[in-house]
N, C-alpha and C positions, 0 to 999 in steps of 0.2 A: 558300548553301554556303560553308564555310570556305575562305579563300584562303591559310591558313597552309601553308607549304611544309615538307615532311618527306620522308624517304626513301620513304614510301608514295605521296606525291603531290608529286613534285619539279617538276612542270611539264613543258614541252617535249613534251606529248602522252603522257608516260609515267605509269604508276601501277603499284601492286603490291598483290596480294591473295593471295600465295602461302600465307600462314598460314591462309587460308580454303580452300585446296586449289583455287585457280582454274585450275590446269593439269592436274588429275587426270582427264583425259578421253582416251579412246582414239579420238582424232579429230584432223584437222588444224585449224589455226587458224580457217579459214573456218566450220567447223561449230560450234566453240565460240563464235565471234563471233555467229553466228545464234542460238544458244541463249541467250546473255546478252541479246540484243536482245528475244527473245520473253519471257524471264523478267521483264525490266524492264517490258515492256508489260503482262504479266499482273498483276504485283504492284501496278502503278499503279491497278488496279481496286479494290483494298482500301485502307482507311485504314491509315496506319502504326500507329495505336493498336490497331486490331483485330489486326493481324499480331503485334505485340509481345505483346499479351495472350494470343494463341493459343500463342505460343512459351513464355511464362512459365507458362502453365497446364499445359504438358507437362513441367515440371521435377519431378523426383523429390525429395521432402523427405529421403529416405534417402541418396541418392547425390549429389544436386546435378546429375545428368545430365539432359539434355533428351531427350524422346521425341516430338518433334513429328512428326505424320503428316498433314500437309495434302495431301490427294490432288491437288488442282488445282495446288498449288505444286510438288509433287515428282513429278508424272507425266511431265513433259517432261524426260527425262534422256538422257545419252549414257553408254555403257559406261565403267566406270572403267579408268584406265590401271594403277593399283595397287589391287588388289582390297581389301586390308586397310586402305586409307586412306579418307578421307572425301570427300564432295562436298556442300558447303553449298548448300542450295536458295535462299539469299538473296544469293549473289554474282551480281552483274550490272552493267550499266552504270548509273551514277548521274547521268549527264548526257549531253548530245548530243555530247560530244567523246570518247566511248568511254573514260571514266575508269572503271576497274573498282573495285568496292568493295562494301560492305554496303548493300543496298537498304533494310534496316531502319533503319540509322543513317548515312545519307549525309552529314549535316551535322555529325556529332559525332566523326569519325574522327581520333584522335590516336595516335601511336605509343605503345604500352605502356599505354593506358588500359584500365581494367577495364570491359567491357561486359556487359550481360545477353545474352550471345552464345549462339546456338543450340547451339554445340558446346563451349563452354568449361566446364570442370568447376570446381566450387567449390574455392577455395583454390589453384587452379593459377596460376602466374605466367607471363605472356607473355614470351617472349624471341625475339630475331631476331639471328642472327649478323651479317647484313649491317648492320642498324641499329647494333649494338654495336661494329662494327669499322671501317666505312667512314666516311671524312670526307665533308663536303658536297661538296668538290671532286670526289671519286671518284664519288659517286652522281649528281651533276649531269652529269658527263661521260657516264655510262652512259645517263642520260635523253636527253641531246642526241643521242647516237649512235643509240639505238634508236627513240625517238619513239613507242613503243607500250607496252602493258602486257605483252604476251606475251613479247617478248625481254628487255625491261628487267628484269622480275621475276626471270628466271633469271640474267641477267648479274650482277646485284648479289650473287648467291650463288656466283659464280665469281671470287673475289678475285684469284687468281693470274693468271687470263686477263685480267681487267679491268686489272690493273696492267701487264701486258705490252702491252695495247692502248694504254694511255696513253703508254707509252714509245715505241712504234712509230709512233703517230699522235697526237702531242701537240696538234695542231689538228684537232678533230673535224670541222670544216667541210671539211677537205681529204681525208677518207676517200672513196676512189673507190667507184663503184657496185659494181664487181667485188669490191673488198675488203670492202665492207659485206655483200654477199651471202655471201661466205665466212665472215664473222664470224657472221652469222645462222644459217648451216648448223651451225657449231660449237655455238652456243647451243641449237639445236633438238636436236642429238644429246645434249646434257647433259640436257635435259628428258626425253628418252626413256630415258636410262640411269640417272639418279640417283633411286631410289625414295624416298629420305629427303626429297627436295624436295617430295613430295606428301603426306607424312604429317603430320597435325596435331600428333602428339606430338613432332615435331621443333621445334615452336614454343611448346609449353606444357609446363612441367615443375614 
């Protein structure tokens, strides 16, 4: 697996797959966590080549869209938080450290790279406001503060809040348990309220 650090995989236990709609589930973290574990275990039963071939075979020559309907892969689902948004069936844990990402391309993930992605349309350009605006110092702070994919992925899309946190708590090691709990509650509220966070068209234009 690549060790290259990026805003998607900054280390410190954090990772992000928001552009794959990793948070678009009407469920608490524990249920999504269990789903991603089950999905990774299921997909490990198939060869990567077989899965990629099945996805490519579902692509429309006319529109460039994918119409993959793998029943075993897509049968274990949780209700969507935003109904007109997407849930990629290939988002899951790609290692034993709960790094969230694409199970099809776990070793090839680089920001902005063009993948033969289940939900990317032909000629669409990937964009990410967090990647395009945050400095490495900022997203590394967020990674060290959160230490997980669920809160980190949302926090890097809250630039004003992240900036305020860095001003208030310049040394992330000194953030108290109570302060961290309040910060996480604020992030969780953002996940519930901001529909654009969950729509793939927010990341591809």
